[in-house]
C-alpha positions as CSV (number, residue, x, y, z in Angstrom):
1,M,184.1,-79.3,27.9
2,N,186.6,-81.8,29.2
3,R,189.9,-80.3,30.4
4,S,193.1,-81.8,31.5
5,K,194.1,-81.5,35.1
6,V,197.4,-79.7,35.6
7,I,199.3,-80.0,38.8
8,V,202.4,-77.7,39.2
9,H,204.9,-79.8,41.2
10,M,208.1,-77.8,41.6
11,Y,211.4,-79.0,43.0
12,V,213.6,-76.0,44.0
13,S,216.0,-75.1,46.7
14,I,215.3,-72.4,49.3
15,D,217.0,-69.8,47.0
16,G,214.9,-70.7,44.0
17,K,217.4,-72.8,42.1
18,N,216.2,-75.9,40.4
19,D,219.5,-77.7,40.1
20,G,222.3,-78.3,42.5
21,D,223.8,-80.8,45.0
22,Y,220.5,-81.1,46.8
23,S,218.8,-82.6,43.7
24,R,221.0,-85.7,44.0
25,A,220.1,-86.3,47.6
26,A,217.2,-88.3,49.1
27,S,214.8,-85.5,48.3
28,S,215.3,-86.3,44.6
29,S,213.8,-89.8,45.2
30,Y,210.9,-88.2,47.1
31,Y,210.3,-85.8,44.2
32,N,210.1,-88.6,41.6
33,D,207.9,-90.8,43.8
34,E,205.4,-87.9,44.2
35,L,205.6,-87.0,40.5
36,F,204.5,-90.4,39.4
37,K,201.8,-90.7,42.1
38,L,200.2,-87.6,40.7
39,S,200.6,-88.2,37.0
40,N,202.3,-90.2,34.2
41,A,203.8,-87.1,32.6
42,D,206.0,-84.1,33.3
43,A,206.9,-80.9,31.6
44,N,210.1,-78.9,31.5
45,G,211.7,-76.0,29.8
46,R,214.5,-76.4,27.3
47,M,217.3,-75.7,29.8
48,T,216.0,-78.3,32.3
49,I,215.4,-81.0,29.8
50,Q,218.9,-80.5,28.3
51,M,220.4,-81.3,31.7
52,Y,219.3,-84.9,31.7
53,A,217.7,-86.0,28.4
54,T,219.5,-84.4,25.4
55,L,223.0,-83.9,24.1
56,G,223.1,-80.1,24.3
57,E,221.9,-77.9,21.6
58,V,221.5,-78.3,17.8
59,D,223.4,-75.8,15.6
60,L,220.6,-74.4,13.4
61,M,222.8,-71.9,11.6
62,P,223.3,-74.1,8.5
63,Y,219.5,-73.9,8.0
64,S,219.2,-70.2,8.4
65,G,217.2,-68.6,5.6
66,Q,215.7,-71.8,4.3
67,G,212.0,-72.0,3.8
68,I,210.1,-74.1,6.4
69,K,206.6,-75.3,6.1
70,Y,205.1,-74.6,9.5
71,E,202.6,-77.3,10.5
72,D,201.7,-79.5,13.4
73,W,203.3,-82.9,13.4
74,I,201.7,-85.5,15.6
75,P,203.0,-89.1,15.2
76,N,200.6,-92.1,15.0
77,N,200.2,-94.8,17.6
78,L,200.8,-92.7,20.7
79,N,200.1,-95.4,23.4
80,E,203.0,-94.8,25.7
81,K,202.7,-95.0,29.5
82,Y,205.0,-92.1,30.5
83,W,205.5,-88.7,28.8
84,S,207.9,-85.9,29.1
85,I,206.9,-82.6,27.5
86,S,209.7,-80.2,26.6
87,F,208.9,-76.5,25.9
88,D,211.7,-75.6,23.5
89,R,210.5,-72.6,21.5
90,K,213.3,-72.6,19.0
91,G,213.8,-76.4,18.6
92,K,217.4,-76.3,20.0
93,C,217.3,-79.6,21.9
94,N,219.5,-82.3,20.4
95,W,217.3,-85.3,20.8
96,Q,218.9,-88.6,19.9
97,S,215.8,-90.7,20.5
98,Q,212.1,-90.2,21.0
99,Y,212.5,-92.0,24.4
100,F,214.8,-91.5,27.4
101,P,215.2,-93.1,30.8
102,Y,214.1,-91.1,33.8
103,A,213.5,-92.4,37.4
104,G,213.3,-96.0,36.2
105,R,210.8,-95.2,33.5
106,N,211.0,-94.9,29.7
107,M,209.7,-91.4,28.9
108,R,208.3,-90.5,25.5
109,A,209.6,-87.1,24.5
110,I,207.2,-84.5,23.2
111,E,208.8,-81.2,21.9
112,V,206.6,-78.1,21.8
113,V,208.2,-75.5,19.5
114,T,207.0,-72.3,17.9
115,E,207.6,-70.6,14.5
């Protein structure tokens, strides 16, 4: 069986925080250089992706109680060079586009949600 290779490449401060003044320093450039040497994709949780790629959260209350057909949806023609995977269990990210700029690259957004 062929399996994907996953490298966990974290960028945190000494106290375990993943955002702060240090993330705007020279170390941020180093992180991005290493990230794209290792792979053409990254993965983040909802809170992290909302800091730099979406416009906050979507208000899902107007849709409460409506029936939803749960099924996988995978678009055709996925030939992008760079990918960003967002783990957003409840679909709260307010995506305005299927692409967003990050570290000089055009990242294709993939949203992983659950029922």
